[in-house]
C-alpha positions as CSV (number, residue, x, y, z in Angstrom):
1,M,-22.9,88.0,72.9
2,A,-20.9,86.1,76.0
3,R,-21.5,89.5,78.0
4,S,-25.3,89.0,77.3
5,N,-25.5,85.4,78.2
6,T,-23.5,86.4,81.3
7,T,-25.8,88.7,82.0
8,G,-29.0,86.9,81.4
9,S,-27.4,84.0,84.0
10,F,-27.0,86.7,86.3
11,T,-30.3,88.3,86.2
12,S,-32.0,85.0,86.6
13,R,-29.9,83.7,89.9
14,S,-30.6,87.2,91.7
15,L,-34.1,86.7,90.6
16,A,-34.3,83.6,92.2
17,E,-32.4,84.0,95.3
18,F,-34.7,87.4,95.9
19,L,-37.7,85.0,95.7
20,H,-36.3,82.2,98.1
21,G,-34.5,84.5,100.2
22,G,-31.2,83.7,99.5
23,P,-29.7,80.8,97.4
24,V,-31.5,77.6,96.9
25,S,-29.8,74.8,99.1
26,L,-30.1,71.0,98.1
27,D,-31.7,70.7,101.7
28,E,-34.3,73.3,100.8
29,V,-34.7,70.9,97.8
30,E,-34.9,67.5,99.7
31,R,-37.2,69.6,102.3
32,V,-40.2,70.4,99.8
33,R,-39.8,67.2,98.2
34,D,-39.7,65.3,101.1
35,T,-43.1,67.4,102.0
36,L,-45.0,67.3,98.8
37,V,-43.7,64.2,96.3
38,F,-45.2,60.8,97.5
39,D,-41.9,58.4,97.5
40,G,-39.2,57.3,99.1
41,P,-39.0,55.0,102.4
42,G,-42.1,56.6,104.0
43,L,-44.3,56.5,101.4
44,G,-46.3,54.0,103.6
45,P,-47.1,56.2,106.9
46,K,-47.5,59.0,104.3
47,L,-49.9,57.6,102.7
48,F,-51.6,56.5,105.6
49,K,-51.7,60.2,106.7
50,F,-53.3,61.6,103.5
51,I,-56.2,59.0,103.3
52,V,-56.9,59.8,106.6
53,L,-56.6,63.2,106.6
54,L,-58.5,63.8,103.5
55,V,-61.5,61.3,103.9
56,L,-62.1,62.9,107.7
57,A,-61.6,66.4,105.2
58,A,-64.3,65.2,103.1
59,C,-67.1,63.6,105.9
60,I,-66.7,67.6,107.6
61,A,-67.3,69.4,104.1
62,T,-70.6,67.1,103.6
63,Y,-72.0,67.9,106.6
64,G,-70.9,71.3,106.2
65,L,-72.0,71.4,102.6
66,L,-75.8,69.4,103.7
67,G,-76.2,71.7,106.9
68,D,-75.5,74.9,104.8
69,S,-73.1,76.2,107.1
70,V,-69.5,78.2,105.7
71,A,-67.5,77.5,109.3
72,V,-67.5,74.2,108.8
73,V,-66.9,74.2,105.3
74,I,-63.8,76.6,106.0
75,G,-62.4,74.1,109.1
76,A,-62.5,71.2,106.2
77,M,-60.4,73.5,103.7
78,I,-58.1,73.3,106.3
79,V,-57.9,70.2,107.3
80,A,-57.7,69.0,103.9
81,P,-54.7,67.7,102.6
82,L,-55.4,67.5,98.8
83,M,-52.9,70.5,98.0
84,L,-49.9,68.6,98.9
85,P,-49.9,66.3,95.8
86,I,-51.1,68.9,93.8
87,M,-48.6,71.2,94.6
88,G,-46.0,67.6,94.7
89,L,-47.8,67.1,91.3
90,A,-46.3,70.8,90.4
91,F,-42.7,70.4,91.8
92,S,-42.3,67.3,90.0
93,V,-43.0,69.1,87.1
94,S,-40.9,72.0,87.7
95,V,-37.7,70.0,88.2
96,G,-38.6,67.5,85.5
97,D,-38.8,64.5,87.2
98,Q,-40.8,62.0,85.6
99,R,-40.9,59.1,88.4
100,A,-42.4,61.8,90.7
101,I,-44.8,63.1,88.4
102,G,-46.5,59.7,88.2
103,N,-47.0,59.1,91.6
104,T,-47.7,62.7,92.6
105,L,-50.5,62.4,89.6
106,V,-52.2,59.0,90.9
107,V,-51.7,60.2,94.6
108,S,-54.1,63.4,93.9
109,L,-56.3,61.4,91.1
110,V,-57.2,59.0,94.1
111,G,-57.8,61.9,96.8
112,I,-59.8,63.1,94.1
113,V,-62.3,59.9,93.3
114,T,-61.6,59.6,97.4
115,A,-63.3,62.7,98.4
116,V,-66.7,62.3,95.9
117,A,-67.1,59.0,97.0
118,V,-67.2,59.9,100.6
119,G,-70.2,62.6,99.8
120,F,-72.1,60.5,97.4
121,L,-72.0,57.7,100.8
122,L,-72.7,60.3,103.6
123,T,-75.6,61.6,101.1
124,L,-76.9,58.8,99.7
125,P,-78.9,57.7,102.9
126,I,-81.0,60.9,103.1
127,A,-80.9,61.7,99.6
128,Q,-84.9,61.7,99.2
129,V,-85.4,64.9,101.6
130,T,-82.0,66.4,99.9
131,K,-82.7,69.4,98.8
132,P,-80.0,70.7,96.9
133,E,-81.2,73.2,95.5
134,A,-82.4,75.0,98.5
135,I,-79.0,74.8,99.7
136,Q,-77.0,77.8,99.2
137,Q,-73.6,76.5,100.3
138,I,-74.2,73.8,97.5
139,M,-75.6,75.5,94.9
140,I,-72.5,78.2,94.4
141,R,-70.9,75.6,94.0
142,T,-71.6,74.4,90.4
143,A,-71.8,77.4,88.3
144,P,-67.9,78.7,88.6
145,H,-67.0,81.7,86.5
146,L,-63.7,83.3,85.4
147,L,-63.1,84.6,88.6
148,D,-62.9,81.8,90.1
149,L,-60.0,80.6,87.6
150,M,-57.7,84.1,88.3
151,A,-58.1,83.4,92.2
152,A,-56.6,79.8,91.7
153,L,-54.0,81.1,90.1
154,M,-52.6,83.3,92.7
155,T,-53.1,80.8,95.3
156,G,-50.9,78.8,92.9
157,L,-48.7,80.9,93.2
158,A,-49.2,81.5,96.8
159,G,-48.9,78.1,97.5
160,A,-45.4,77.6,96.0
161,F,-44.0,80.8,97.6
162,A,-45.0,79.5,100.9
163,L,-44.1,76.1,100.4
164,A,-40.8,77.1,99.1
165,R,-40.1,79.5,101.9
166,K,-39.3,78.2,105.5
167,D,-40.0,81.8,106.7
168,V,-43.4,82.3,105.2
169,S,-45.3,78.8,105.9
170,D,-47.4,79.8,108.3
171,T,-49.2,81.0,105.3
172,L,-50.9,78.0,104.3
173,P,-53.9,77.6,105.8
174,G,-54.9,80.7,104.6
175,V,-54.4,79.6,101.2
176,A,-56.2,76.0,101.8
177,I,-59.1,78.8,102.9
178,A,-58.8,80.6,99.9
179,V,-58.3,77.4,97.1
180,S,-61.6,75.2,97.5
181,L,-60.5,71.5,96.6
182,V,-62.3,69.0,98.6
183,P,-65.7,70.8,99.0
184,P,-66.5,70.8,95.2
185,L,-65.7,67.2,95.0
186,A,-67.9,66.6,98.1
187,N,-70.5,68.5,96.5
188,A,-70.4,66.4,93.7
189,G,-70.8,63.4,95.6
190,I,-73.6,64.7,97.2
191,L,-75.4,66.1,94.1
192,F,-74.8,62.6,92.5
193,A,-76.9,60.8,95.2
194,A,-79.1,63.6,94.8
195,G,-79.7,62.6,91.1
196,E,-78.7,65.7,89.9
197,P,-75.5,64.9,87.9
198,G,-75.6,68.6,86.2
199,L,-75.2,70.6,88.9
200,A,-72.5,68.0,90.0
201,S,-70.1,68.5,86.6
202,G,-70.3,72.2,87.9
203,S,-68.9,71.5,90.8
204,L,-66.1,69.3,89.3
205,L,-65.4,72.1,87.0
206,L,-64.6,74.1,89.8
207,F,-62.6,71.9,91.3
208,G,-60.7,71.0,88.5
209,T,-60.1,74.6,87.2
210,N,-58.7,75.3,90.7
211,Y,-56.6,71.7,90.0
212,V,-55.2,73.1,86.6
213,A,-54.4,76.8,88.0
214,I,-52.1,75.7,91.2
215,L,-50.3,73.0,89.0
216,L,-49.7,75.6,86.7
217,T,-48.1,78.4,88.9
218,G,-47.3,76.4,91.0
219,S,-44.7,75.0,88.5
220,L,-43.7,78.0,87.7
221,V,-42.9,79.7,91.3
222,F,-40.6,76.0,91.8
223,A,-39.0,76.6,87.8
224,V,-38.1,80.8,88.6
225,M,-36.5,80.5,92.2
226,G,-34.4,77.4,90.5
227,F,-35.2,74.5,92.2
228,R,-34.3,72.6,88.9
229,Q,-30.4,74.4,89.3
230,V,-29.9,72.3,92.4
231,A,-32.3,69.2,91.9
232,L,-30.6,65.9,92.1
233,S,-33.9,63.8,90.6
234,P,-32.9,62.9,87.2
235,F,-34.1,65.8,84.9
236,D,-36.5,64.7,81.3
237,P,-37.5,68.1,80.1
238,R,-39.8,65.9,77.3
239,A,-41.7,64.7,80.2
240,R,-41.6,68.5,81.8
241,R,-42.3,69.8,78.2
242,R,-45.3,67.4,78.2
243,A,-46.9,67.4,81.7
244,V,-47.3,71.9,80.9
245,L,-48.3,71.4,77.1
246,V,-51.5,69.6,78.5
247,A,-51.8,71.6,81.3
248,V,-52.0,74.4,79.5
249,I,-54.0,73.0,76.8
250,A,-56.6,71.7,79.8
251,L,-56.7,75.4,81.3
252,L,-57.4,76.5,78.0
253,I,-60.7,74.2,78.0
254,I,-61.5,74.7,80.9
255,A,-61.9,78.5,80.5
256,I,-64.5,78.2,77.9
257,P,-67.0,76.8,80.2
258,L,-66.1,79.6,82.0
259,T,-66.8,82.6,79.7
260,I,-69.9,81.0,79.4
261,T,-71.0,81.2,82.5
262,S,-69.0,84.5,83.3
263,H,-70.9,85.9,80.1
264,R,-74.2,84.8,81.6
265,L,-73.7,86.4,84.9
266,I,-72.7,89.5,83.5
267,I,-76.5,89.3,81.8
268,S,-78.1,88.1,84.6
269,N,-77.1,91.0,86.8
270,K,-77.4,94.0,84.7
271,I,-81.5,93.0,83.7
272,A,-81.3,92.4,87.4
273,A,-80.4,96.3,88.0
274,R,-82.9,97.0,85.2
275,T,-85.3,95.4,85.9
276,N,-84.9,96.5,89.6
277,A,-85.0,100.4,88.1
278,L,-88.0,99.5,86.4
279,A,-90.0,98.5,89.2
280,Q,-89.4,100.6,91.1
281,D,-90.6,103.8,89.1
282,W,-93.7,101.2,88.3
283,L,-94.3,101.1,92.0
284,E,-93.8,104.7,92.9
285,G,-97.0,105.6,94.4
286,S,-98.3,102.6,95.2
287,G,-98.8,100.4,98.3
288,Y,-96.6,98.2,97.5
289,Q,-92.1,97.6,97.7
290,L,-90.0,95.7,95.9
291,M,-87.8,93.0,98.1
292,S,-86.3,90.9,95.5
293,V,-85.5,90.6,91.7
294,D,-84.1,87.1,91.0
295,A,-82.6,86.5,87.3
296,E,-80.7,83.4,88.5
297,T,-83.2,80.6,88.1
298,A,-83.7,77.6,86.5
299,D,-86.3,78.2,84.2
300,G,-84.6,81.4,82.7
301,S,-87.4,83.6,83.9
302,V,-86.7,87.2,86.3
303,N,-89.1,86.7,89.7
304,L,-89.9,89.6,91.1
305,L,-90.9,89.7,94.9
306,L,-93.7,92.2,95.7
307,V,-94.6,92.7,99.5
308,G,-97.6,95.8,100.3
309,E,-101.3,96.2,100.0
310,G,-103.8,97.7,97.9
311,D,-104.5,97.5,94.3
312,L,-101.2,96.6,92.2
313,P,-100.5,99.5,89.1
314,S,-101.7,98.6,85.8
315,L,-99.2,95.9,84.3
316,Q,-99.2,97.5,80.7
317,P,-96.6,99.9,81.2
318,L,-94.2,97.8,83.2
319,Q,-94.1,94.6,80.7
320,E,-94.1,97.6,77.5
321,R,-90.8,99.3,79.5
322,A,-89.2,95.7,80.7
323,R,-89.6,94.1,76.7
324,G,-85.8,95.8,76.0
325,V,-84.6,95.1,78.9
326,L,-84.7,91.1,79.7
327,F,-83.2,90.3,76.3
328,G,-86.3,87.7,75.8
329,R,-86.8,86.0,79.1
330,T,-89.9,85.8,80.8
331,L,-91.2,87.9,83.6
332,R,-92.8,87.1,86.9
333,L,-94.4,88.7,90.2
334,K,-95.1,87.0,92.7
335,V,-97.1,89.4,95.6
336,L,-97.7,89.1,99.3
337,E,-100.5,91.1,100.8
338,S,-100.0,92.7,104.0
339,R,-102.5,94.0,106.5
340,T,-101.6,97.2,108.9
341,L,-103.7,97.0,112.3
342,D,-103.7,99.9,114.7
343,L,-103.3,98.5,118.3
344,G,-103.1,102.1,120.1
345,A,-99.3,103.4,119.9
346,K,-98.2,100.6,117.5
347,A,-99.0,99.7,114.4
348,V,-98.7,96.0,113.7
349,S,-98.1,94.2,110.0
350,F,-99.4,90.7,109.0
351,P,-98.5,89.2,106.0
């Protein structure tokens, strides 16, 4: 029995040293703590820098989302410092520091409220002329699914690993881009200002998914790498257990709507693929082409866009064949007629 315990300890220590690239030193623990935990004599300047960068990132994200610009939104992800208190919370949980858990949790909550408020205030003056449903960068952040959760779990692993090892810390900008933190919060602010609380809740769900996933996987990485054994902070196993339990319960609760959304997405994709095949067969030999199939509409209908000239084929065969693949949804056709005029050697189409 004694030999088994020694072997287990040796294996655990070897794994920690392998992941860290060597034994974790007290200096290394203090470096990570100083980077992530908001306390100590330098708290004022650190908080000031955090708030300034967060406000700027939220401004960039808001204007990028409203302008439907992917590049600007990515820029906001790089500037945003919100991952620091989240990783700080993960670190604090892993070492069982109750005071640090409270401090980093408060800072992250302040950051969340600030980012939503910035998005709301910047959008409010133009809320009457803003149509969120027409902006792709806004809408893609309103319906998270299980793939977002999987990506966030992997991002938490990568982020904690990069922060724990100095030699790979240059990968942190990539980690910041991989996980979406400030853009969903700014998105929620935009949607609240535009009078779309339902869509805003989807953006908040996306952020919550990322937050909890990063917290859990980050805590796991710091624990496995042996930071608890070296840290000098007071260890409170009850605080650690409570924090992990709350995070796990939150993850399970979040997984319910993500599963529902994922199921709906799978059904919509299946409907779109089958309807596309039916419509292509139905239009064969006619003067029309199928341009798009939209099965993710707000009213639950399936919309087909057709472009061409001449008479449409009879609708009855399409209706009969579509009944079995639409799952009770309504099929709508939008038809754009075009004419082709010969002008010399060129053929020009007019929609």
